[in-house]
N, CA, C and O atoms as CSV, one atom per row, in Angstrom:
chain,resi,resn,atom,element,x,y,z
A,1,MET,N,N,114.317,91.663,144.525
A,1,MET,CA,C,113.305,91.535,143.507
A,1,MET,C,C,113.976,91.136,142.193
A,1,MET,O,O,114.939,91.773,141.766
A,2,THR,N,N,113.477,90.106,141.570
A,2,THR,CA,C,114.058,89.651,140.305
A,2,THR,C,C,113.249,90.196,139.143
A,2,THR,O,O,112.032,90.361,139.220
A,3,ARG,N,N,113.959,90.466,138.078
A,3,ARG,CA,C,113.290,90.937,136.856
A,3,ARG,C,C,112.642,89.767,136.153
A,3,ARG,O,O,113.204,88.672,136.142
A,4,PRO,N,N,111.463,89.969,135.560
A,4,PRO,CA,C,110.847,88.880,134.785
A,4,PRO,C,C,111.708,88.573,133.562
A,4,PRO,O,O,112.342,89.457,132.987
A,5,ALA,N,N,111.710,87.309,133.186
A,5,ALA,CA,C,112.474,86.886,132.010
A,5,ALA,C,C,111.877,87.531,130.764
A,5,ALA,O,O,110.661,87.530,130.569
A,6,THR,N,N,112.734,88.068,129.944
A,6,THR,CA,C,112.269,88.649,128.675
A,6,THR,C,C,112.901,87.893,127.533
A,6,THR,O,O,114.017,87.386,127.643
A,7,ARG,N,N,112.184,87.824,126.452
A,7,ARG,CA,C,112.680,87.136,125.271
A,7,ARG,C,C,113.553,88.102,124.481
A,7,ARG,O,O,113.133,89.220,124.181
A,8,ARG,N,N,114.739,87.684,124.152
A,8,ARG,CA,C,115.659,88.545,123.425
A,8,ARG,C,C,115.388,88.434,121.930
A,8,ARG,O,O,115.151,87.345,121.409
A,9,HIS,N,N,115.427,89.558,121.260
A,9,HIS,CA,C,115.235,89.610,119.820
A,9,HIS,C,C,116.452,90.243,119.180
A,9,HIS,O,O,117.037,91.175,119.732
A,10,ASP,N,N,116.829,89.747,118.034
A,10,ASP,CA,C,117.852,90.421,117.242
A,10,ASP,C,C,117.206,91.608,116.556
A,10,ASP,O,O,116.040,91.560,116.165
A,11,GLN,N,N,117.967,92.657,116.417
A,11,GLN,CA,C,117.459,93.835,115.731
A,11,GLN,C,C,118.283,94.037,114.469
A,11,GLN,O,O,119.506,94.169,114.522
A,12,ILE,N,N,117.596,94.060,113.339
A,12,ILE,CA,C,118.248,94.209,112.044
A,12,ILE,C,C,117.559,95.342,111.297
A,12,ILE,O,O,116.331,95.398,111.241
A,13,THR,N,N,118.337,96.230,110.733
A,13,THR,CA,C,117.777,97.310,109.926
A,13,THR,C,C,117.850,96.897,108.465
A,13,THR,O,O,118.909,96.506,107.974
A,14,ILE,N,N,116.708,96.985,107.769
A,14,ILE,CA,C,116.675,96.634,106.352
A,14,ILE,C,C,116.012,97.762,105.570
A,14,ILE,O,O,115.266,98.572,106.120
A,15,ARG,N,N,116.299,97.790,104.295
A,15,ARG,CA,C,115.616,98.719,103.392
A,15,ARG,C,C,114.713,97.889,102.500
A,15,ARG,O,O,115.126,96.865,101.955
A,16,ILE,N,N,113.473,98.345,102.357
A,16,ILE,CA,C,112.520,97.600,101.541
A,16,ILE,C,C,111.885,98.522,100.510
A,16,ILE,O,O,111.883,99.745,100.653
A,17,ASP,N,N,111.359,97.915,99.493
A,17,ASP,CA,C,110.637,98.629,98.448
A,17,ASP,C,C,109.410,99.299,99.075
A,17,ASP,O,O,108.768,98.700,99.937
A,18,PRO,N,N,109.074,100.515,98.667
A,18,PRO,CA,C,107.912,101.206,99.233
A,18,PRO,C,C,106.605,100.410,99.118
A,18,PRO,O,O,105.772,100.455,100.024
A,19,GLU,N,N,106.426,99.687,98.015
A,19,GLU,CA,C,105.198,98.886,97.857
A,19,GLU,C,C,105.162,97.750,98.869
A,19,GLU,O,O,104.099,97.427,99.399
A,20,VAL,N,N,106.314,97.141,99.143
A,20,VAL,CA,C,106.376,96.079,100.157
A,20,VAL,C,C,106.008,96.667,101.518
A,20,VAL,O,O,105.248,96.059,102.272
A,21,GLY,N,N,106.537,97.832,101.830
A,21,GLY,CA,C,106.209,98.486,103.093
A,21,GLY,C,C,104.726,98.793,103.205
A,21,GLY,O,O,104.125,98.610,104.264
A,22,ARG,N,N,104.142,99.257,102.120
A,22,ARG,CA,C,102.710,99.562,102.113
A,22,ARG,C,C,101.890,98.309,102.382
A,22,ARG,O,O,100.947,98.328,103.174
A,23,ARG,N,N,102.256,97.225,101.719
A,23,ARG,CA,C,101.507,95.969,101.899
A,23,ARG,C,C,101.702,95.389,103.292
A,23,ARG,O,O,100.778,94.794,103.847
A,24,LEU,N,N,102.885,95.553,103.862
A,24,LEU,CA,C,103.120,95.099,105.234
A,24,LEU,C,C,102.230,95.870,106.211
A,24,LEU,O,O,101.646,95.279,107.120
A,25,ARG,N,N,102.128,97.178,106.025
A,25,ARG,CA,C,101.282,97.988,106.909
A,25,ARG,C,C,99.807,97.608,106.760
A,25,ARG,O,O,99.073,97.568,107.747
A,26,ILE,N,N,99.379,97.333,105.539
A,26,ILE,CA,C,97.986,96.909,105.316
A,26,ILE,C,C,97.733,95.571,105.998
A,26,ILE,O,O,96.733,95.407,106.698
A,27,ALA,N,N,98.640,94.609,105.796
A,27,ALA,CA,C,98.478,93.286,106.413
A,27,ALA,C,C,98.441,93.401,107.929
A,27,ALA,O,O,97.631,92.739,108.578
A,28,ALA,N,N,99.300,94.225,108.499
A,28,ALA,CA,C,99.329,94.405,109.952
A,28,ALA,C,C,98.023,95.018,110.454
A,28,ALA,O,O,97.482,94.588,111.472
A,29,ALA,N,N,97.524,96.016,109.740
A,29,ALA,CA,C,96.272,96.655,110.152
A,29,ALA,C,C,95.099,95.690,110.067
A,29,ALA,O,O,94.252,95.664,110.960
A,30,GLU,N,N,95.042,94.901,109.008
A,30,GLU,CA,C,93.938,93.952,108.844
A,30,GLU,C,C,93.962,92.877,109.921
A,30,GLU,O,O,92.910,92.432,110.381
A,31,ARG,N,N,95.153,92.459,110.322
A,31,ARG,CA,C,95.277,91.411,111.339
A,31,ARG,C,C,95.347,91.967,112.749
A,31,ARG,O,O,95.337,91.220,113.727
A,32,ARG,N,N,95.418,93.302,112.842
A,32,ARG,CA,C,95.491,93.980,114.138
A,32,ARG,C,C,96.718,93.542,114.935
A,32,ARG,O,O,96.633,93.250,116.128
A,33,VAL,N,N,97.849,93.504,114.254
A,33,VAL,CA,C,99.133,93.200,114.881
A,33,VAL,C,C,100.141,94.230,114.400
A,33,VAL,O,O,99.838,95.039,113.523
A,34,SER,N,N,101.339,94.201,114.973
A,34,SER,CA,C,102.367,95.155,114.556
A,34,SER,C,C,102.986,94.727,113.230
A,34,SER,O,O,102.939,93.557,112.851
A,35,VAL,N,N,103.566,95.704,112.533
A,35,VAL,CA,C,104.291,95.402,111.296
A,35,VAL,C,C,105.449,94.459,111.616
A,35,VAL,O,O,105.761,93.564,110.829
A,36,SER,N,N,106.082,94.659,112.767
A,36,SER,CA,C,107.186,93.778,113.159
A,36,SER,C,C,106.739,92.321,113.243
A,36,SER,O,O,107.471,91.421,112.832
A,37,ARG,N,N,105.545,92.090,113.774
A,37,ARG,CA,C,105.058,90.713,113.882
A,37,ARG,C,C,104.818,90.114,112.498
A,37,ARG,O,O,105.157,88.955,112.256
A,38,VAL,N,N,104.235,90.898,111.588
A,38,VAL,CA,C,103.994,90.412,110.221
A,38,VAL,C,C,105.325,90.032,109.566
A,38,VAL,O,O,105.441,88.974,108.947
A,39,ILE,N,N,106.326,90.905,109.710
A,39,ILE,CA,C,107.643,90.624,109.126
A,39,ILE,C,C,108.271,89.405,109.781
A,39,ILE,O,O,108.806,88.539,109.088
A,40,ASP,N,N,108.216,89.321,111.116
A,40,ASP,CA,C,108.791,88.182,111.835
A,40,ASP,C,C,108.167,86.870,111.369
A,40,ASP,O,O,108.881,85.897,111.123
A,41,GLU,N,N,106.843,86.835,111.247
A,41,GLU,CA,C,106.171,85.609,110.827
A,41,GLU,C,C,106.532,85.234,109.391
A,41,GLU,O,O,106.743,84.060,109.085
A,42,ALA,N,N,106.603,86.237,108.510
A,42,ALA,CA,C,106.968,85.962,107.115
A,42,ALA,C,C,108.391,85.421,107.028
A,42,ALA,O,O,108.657,84.482,106.277
A,43,LEU,N,N,109.300,86.010,107.790
A,43,LEU,CA,C,110.690,85.543,107.773
A,43,LEU,C,C,110.827,84.155,108.392
A,43,LEU,O,O,111.596,83.331,107.896
A,44,ARG,N,N,110.092,83.890,109.463
A,44,ARG,CA,C,110.123,82.552,110.077
A,44,ARG,C,C,109.720,81.478,109.061
A,44,ARG,O,O,110.358,80.431,108.957
A,45,ILE,N,N,108.658,81.758,108.322
A,45,ILE,CA,C,108.197,80.811,107.307
A,45,ILE,C,C,109.239,80.684,106.199
A,45,ILE,O,O,109.526,79.579,105.738
A,46,ALA,N,N,109.808,81.818,105.770
A,46,ALA,CA,C,110.773,81.812,104.670
A,46,ALA,C,C,112.031,81.010,104.993
A,46,ALA,O,O,112.592,80.348,104.121
A,47,VAL,N,N,112.469,81.072,106.246
A,47,VAL,CA,C,113.708,80.368,106.607
A,47,VAL,C,C,113.449,79.052,107.332
A,47,VAL,O,O,114.391,78.361,107.722
A,48,GLY,N,N,112.173,78.700,107.514
A,48,GLY,CA,C,111.839,77.410,108.102
A,48,GLY,C,C,111.994,77.338,109.608
A,48,GLY,O,O,112.259,76.263,110.147
A,49,VAL,N,N,111.836,78.451,110.296
A,49,VAL,CA,C,111.905,78.461,111.758
A,49,VAL,C,C,110.491,78.610,112.280
A,49,VAL,O,O,109.980,79.724,112.390
A,50,GLY,N,N,109.860,77.499,112.601
A,50,GLY,CA,C,108.479,77.564,113.065
A,50,GLY,C,C,107.561,77.984,111.943
A,50,GLY,O,O,107.623,79.125,111.485
A,51,THR,N,N,106.721,77.093,111.499
A,51,THR,CA,C,105.853,77.409,110.364
A,51,THR,C,C,104.452,77.798,110.794
A,51,THR,O,O,103.644,78.199,109.956
A,52,GLU,N,N,104.143,77.691,112.079
A,52,GLU,CA,C,102.814,78.081,112.514
A,52,GLU,C,C,102.771,79.590,112.697
A,52,GLU,O,O,103.696,80.192,113.243
A,53,VAL,N,N,101.690,80.185,112.235
A,53,VAL,CA,C,101.519,81.636,112.304
A,53,VAL,C,C,100.731,81.953,113.568
A,53,VAL,O,O,99.664,81.385,113.801
A,54,ARG,N,N,101.255,82.852,114.373
A,54,ARG,CA,C,100.559,83.266,115.594
A,54,ARG,C,C,99.448,84.229,115.229
A,54,ARG,O,O,99.640,85.132,114.415
A,55,ARG,N,N,98.300,84.037,115.824
A,55,ARG,CA,C,97.152,84.904,115.579
A,55,ARG,C,C,96.881,85.732,116.829
A,55,ARG,O,O,97.096,85.252,117.942
A,56,PRO,N,N,96.413,86.961,116.666
A,56,PRO,CA,C,96.135,87.781,117.838
A,56,PRO,C,C,94.912,87.311,118.617
A,56,PRO,O,O,94.838,87.531,119.825
A,57,ASP,N,N,93.963,86.675,117.961
A,57,ASP,CA,C,92.746,86.206,118.614
A,57,ASP,C,C,92.820,84.700,118.812
A,57,ASP,O,O,93.259,83.990,117.908
A,58,PRO,N,N,92.400,84.189,119.975
A,58,PRO,CA,C,92.412,82.743,120.168
A,58,PRO,C,C,91.440,82.024,119.231
A,58,PRO,O,O,91.706,80.899,118.806
A,59,LEU,N,N,90.328,82.663,118.910
A,59,LEU,CA,C,89.353,82.089,117.987
A,59,LEU,C,C,89.186,83.048,116.815
A,59,LEU,O,O,89.025,84.251,117.021
A,60,PRO,N,N,89.221,82.532,115.584
A,60,PRO,CA,C,89.056,83.438,114.445
A,60,PRO,C,C,87.643,84.006,114.397
A,60,PRO,O,O,86.676,83.327,114.743
A,61,ARG,N,N,87.538,85.247,113.970
A,61,ARG,CA,C,86.225,85.855,113.790
A,61,ARG,C,C,85.622,85.312,112.498
A,61,ARG,O,O,86.347,84.867,111.608
A,62,ILE,N,N,84.318,85.350,112.401
A,62,ILE,CA,C,83.661,84.874,111.193
A,62,ILE,C,C,84.100,85.746,110.029
A,62,ILE,O,O,84.007,86.972,110.091
A,63,GLY,N,N,84.575,85.112,108.976
A,63,GLY,CA,C,84.928,85.838,107.772
A,63,GLY,C,C,86.353,86.339,107.691
A,63,GLY,O,O,86.671,87.075,106.757
A,64,ASP,N,N,87.237,85.979,108.624
A,64,ASP,CA,C,88.604,86.485,108.546
A,64,ASP,C,C,89.633,85.391,108.260
A,64,ASP,O,O,90.834,85.652,108.325
A,65,ARG,N,N,89.195,84.196,107.953
A,65,ARG,CA,C,90.125,83.086,107.761
A,65,ARG,C,C,91.031,83.243,106.542
A,65,ARG,O,O,92.082,82.606,106.479
A,66,LEU,N,N,90.656,84.059,105.595
A,66,LEU,CA,C,91.483,84.253,104.401
A,66,LEU,C,C,92.202,85.595,104.404
A,66,LEU,O,O,92.786,85.982,103.392
A,67,ASP,N,N,92.169,86.317,105.533
A,67,ASP,CA,C,92.824,87.618,105.596
A,67,ASP,C,C,94.312,87.541,105.281
A,67,ASP,O,O,94.877,88.480,104.720
A,68,TRP,N,N,94.954,86.426,105.636
A,68,TRP,CA,C,96.393,86.283,105.393
A,68,TRP,C,C,96.722,86.318,103.907
A,68,TRP,O,O,97.870,86.550,103.530
A,69,LEU,N,N,95.715,86.090,103.058
A,69,LEU,CA,C,95.944,86.128,101.617
A,69,LEU,C,C,95.981,87.548,101.058
A,69,LEU,O,O,96.430,87.765,99.932
A,70,ALA,N,N,95.516,88.499,101.834
A,70,ALA,CA,C,95.427,89.880,101.350
A,70,ALA,C,C,96.782,90.375,100.868
A,70,ALA,O,O,97.781,90.319,101.586
A,71,GLY,N,N,96.786,90.854,99.649
A,71,GLY,CA,C,98.011,91.420,99.093
A,71,GLY,C,C,98.995,90.420,98.534
A,71,GLY,O,O,100.102,90.802,98.156
A,72,THR,N,N,98.624,89.133,98.466
A,72,THR,CA,C,99.573,88.134,97.980
A,72,THR,C,C,99.448,87.874,96.484
A,72,THR,O,O,100.332,87.251,95.896
A,73,MET,N,N,98.376,88.335,95.862
A,73,MET,CA,C,98.194,88.110,94.423
A,73,MET,C,C,98.725,89.288,93.624
A,73,MET,O,O,98.673,90.436,94.065
A,74,SER,N,N,99.227,88.984,92.463
A,74,SER,CA,C,99.607,90.061,91.550
A,74,SER,C,C,98.316,90.634,90.957
A,74,SER,O,O,97.250,90.033,91.085
A,75,GLU,N,N,98.418,91.780,90.320
A,75,GLU,CA,C,97.229,92.369,89.695
A,75,GLU,C,C,96.673,91.443,88.619
A,75,GLU,O,O,95.457,91.325,88.467
A,76,HIS,N,N,97.556,90.788,87.875
A,76,HIS,CA,C,97.129,89.853,86.827
A,76,HIS,C,C,96.352,88.685,87.443
A,76,HIS,O,O,95.295,88.311,86.935
A,77,GLU,N,N,96.869,88.107,88.535
A,77,GLU,CA,C,96.182,86.988,89.185
A,77,GLU,C,C,94.831,87.429,89.743
A,77,GLU,O,O,93.840,86.709,89.625
A,78,ALA,N,N,94.797,88.608,90.349
A,78,ALA,CA,C,93.540,89.109,90.908
A,78,ALA,C,C,92.501,89.311,89.803
A,78,ALA,O,O,91.326,88.993,89.988
A,79,ARG,N,N,92.930,89.837,88.664
A,79,ARG,CA,C,92.023,90.035,87.532
A,79,ARG,C,C,91.462,88.697,87.054
A,79,ARG,O,O,90.274,88.597,86.746
A,80,ARG,N,N,92.313,87.666,86.990
A,80,ARG,CA,C,91.851,86.339,86.543
A,80,ARG,C,C,90.819,85.764,87.507
A,80,ARG,O,O,89.835,85.165,87.075
A,81,VAL,N,N,91.037,85.942,88.811
A,81,VAL,CA,C,90.079,85.445,89.802
A,81,VAL,C,C,88.753,86.190,89.660
A,81,VAL,O,O,87.691,85.568,89.638
A,82,LEU,N,N,88.811,87.504,89.566
A,82,LEU,CA,C,87.584,88.287,89.421
A,82,LEU,C,C,86.830,87.931,88.150
A,82,LEU,O,O,85.601,87.869,88.156
A,83,ASP,N,N,87.559,87.695,87.053
A,83,ASP,CA,C,86.908,87.277,85.809
A,83,ASP,C,C,86.247,85.915,85.977
A,83,ASP,O,O,85.157,85.677,85.456
A,84,ALA,N,N,86.908,85.025,86.705
A,84,ALA,CA,C,86.374,83.669,86.892
A,84,ALA,C,C,85.091,83.655,87.718
A,84,ALA,O,O,84.215,82.824,87.479
A,85,VAL,N,N,84.969,84.564,88.688
A,85,VAL,CA,C,83.782,84.562,89.543
A,85,VAL,C,C,82.708,85.552,89.083
A,85,VAL,O,O,81.627,85.601,89.670
A,86,SER,N,N,82.986,86.327,88.059
A,86,SER,CA,C,82.026,87.354,87.633
A,86,SER,C,C,80.681,86.768,87.214
A,86,SER,O,O,79.646,87.406,87.409
A,87,ALA,N,N,80.679,85.575,86.648
A,87,ALA,CA,C,79.416,84.949,86.234
A,87,ALA,C,C,78.519,84.661,87.440
A,87,ALA,O,O,77.297,84.601,87.306
A,88,HIS,N,N,79.117,84.485,88.600
A,88,HIS,CA,C,78.332,84.190,89.809
A,88,HIS,C,C,77.733,85.437,90.431
A,88,HIS,O,O,76.944,85.343,91.371
A,89,GLU,N,N,78.096,86.595,89.922
A,89,GLU,CA,C,77.567,87.847,90.444
A,89,GLU,C,C,76.338,88.313,89.673
A,89,GLU,O,O,75.718,89.312,90.039
A,90,THR,N,N,75.983,87.601,88.615
A,90,THR,CA,C,74.826,87.965,87.798
A,90,THR,C,C,73.578,87.286,88.364
A,90,THR,O,O,73.593,86.087,88.643
A,91,ILE,N,N,72.518,88.040,88.528
A,91,ILE,CA,C,71.258,87.477,89.015
A,91,ILE,C,C,70.498,86.903,87.827
A,91,ILE,O,O,70.272,87.592,86.831
A,92,ASP,N,N,70.113,85.655,87.937
A,92,ASP,CA,C,69.351,84.981,86.890
A,92,ASP,C,C,67.870,85.273,87.128
A,92,ASP,O,O,67.191,84.537,87.843
A,93,GLU,N,N,67.384,86.341,86.530
A,93,GLU,CA,C,66.000,86.789,86.734
A,93,GLU,C,C,64.991,85.701,86.362
A,93,GLU,O,O,63.986,85.531,87.053
A,94,GLU,N,N,65.245,84.966,85.280
A,94,GLU,CA,C,64.329,83.917,84.841
A,94,GLU,C,C,64.221,82.815,85.890
A,94,GLU,O,O,63.120,82.351,86.187
A,95,PHE,N,N,65.342,82.395,86.450
A,95,PHE,CA,C,65.344,81.354,87.484
A,95,PHE,C,C,64.539,81.812,88.695
A,95,PHE,O,O,63.692,81.072,89.194
A,96,TRP,N,N,64.798,83.018,89.164
A,96,TRP,CA,C,64.118,83.491,90.362
A,96,TRP,C,C,62.637,83.769,90.110
A,96,TRP,O,O,61.835,83.714,91.042
A,97,ALA,N,N,62.269,84.061,88.883
A,97,ALA,CA,C,60.865,84.310,88.571
A,97,ALA,C,C,60.043,83.026,88.689
A,97,ALA,O,O,58.872,83.072,89.066
A,98,ARG,N,N,60.646,81.888,88.370
A,98,ARG,CA,C,59.882,80.628,88.437
A,98,ARG,C,C,60.122,79.851,89.732
A,98,ARG,O,O,59.562,78.767,89.901
A,99,THR,N,N,60.917,80.360,90.625
A,99,THR,CA,C,61.157,79.706,91.917
A,99,THR,C,C,60.066,80.119,92.887
A,99,THR,O,O,59.856,81.313,93.103
A,100,PRO,N,N,59.363,79.150,93.480
A,100,PRO,CA,C,58.297,79.513,94.413
A,100,PRO,C,C,58.875,80.222,95.641
A,100,PRO,O,O,59.927,79.852,96.160
A,101,ARG,N,N,58.169,81.227,96.075
A,101,ARG,CA,C,58.615,81.976,97.235
A,101,ARG,C,C,58.096,81.319,98.507
A,101,ARG,O,O,56.964,80.839,98.572
A,102,ARG,N,N,58.944,81.315,99.491
A,102,ARG,CA,C,58.523,80.750,100.780
A,102,ARG,C,C,57.768,81.803,101.569
A,102,ARG,O,O,58.080,82.993,101.539
A,103,ARG,N,N,56.764,81.315,102.273
A,103,ARG,CA,C,56.026,82.217,103.131
A,103,ARG,C,C,56.787,82.377,104.425
A,103,ARG,O,O,57.380,81.427,104.934
A,104,LYS,N,N,56.766,83.588,104.954
A,104,LYS,CA,C,57.410,83.845,106.229
A,104,LYS,C,C,56.556,83.252,107.342
A,104,LYS,O,O,55.329,83.355,107.337
A,105,ARG,N,N,57.232,82.637,108.283
A,105,ARG,CA,C,56.517,82.086,109.445
A,105,ARG,C,C,56.183,83.193,110.413
A,105,ARG,O,O,56.949,84.138,110.602
A,106,ARG,N,N,55.040,83.059,111.013
A,106,ARG,CA,C,54.666,84.032,112.037
A,106,ARG,C,C,55.277,83.620,113.357
A,106,ARG,O,O,55.338,82.435,113.686
A,107,ALA,N,N,55.718,84.587,114.094
A,107,ALA,CA,C,56.368,84.315,115.381
A,107,ALA,C,C,55.366,84.008,116.459
A,107,ALA,O,O,55.747,83.756,117.602
């Protein structure tokens, strides 16, 4: 009986900043993959070894296409984005008051 071929991995021990570790765990949980996979993919991109990111699902779920961005902005950048979109979160009562309402169709 022959053993199935296994892919060999190098094992390296590193020390990281606690905040980096926290963000790695969050990214792994959101993508439903291991922290090791998140680190491996980030390092592959950083050193130019395969730039395609492996996804756990063959087809992306609706609304998860930007999950990889989670945790990549600084607090200052996040504040600027939120300030930029805040005007779109306000309901224009005057506009909606003069917009004709559609009647619901009967089934």
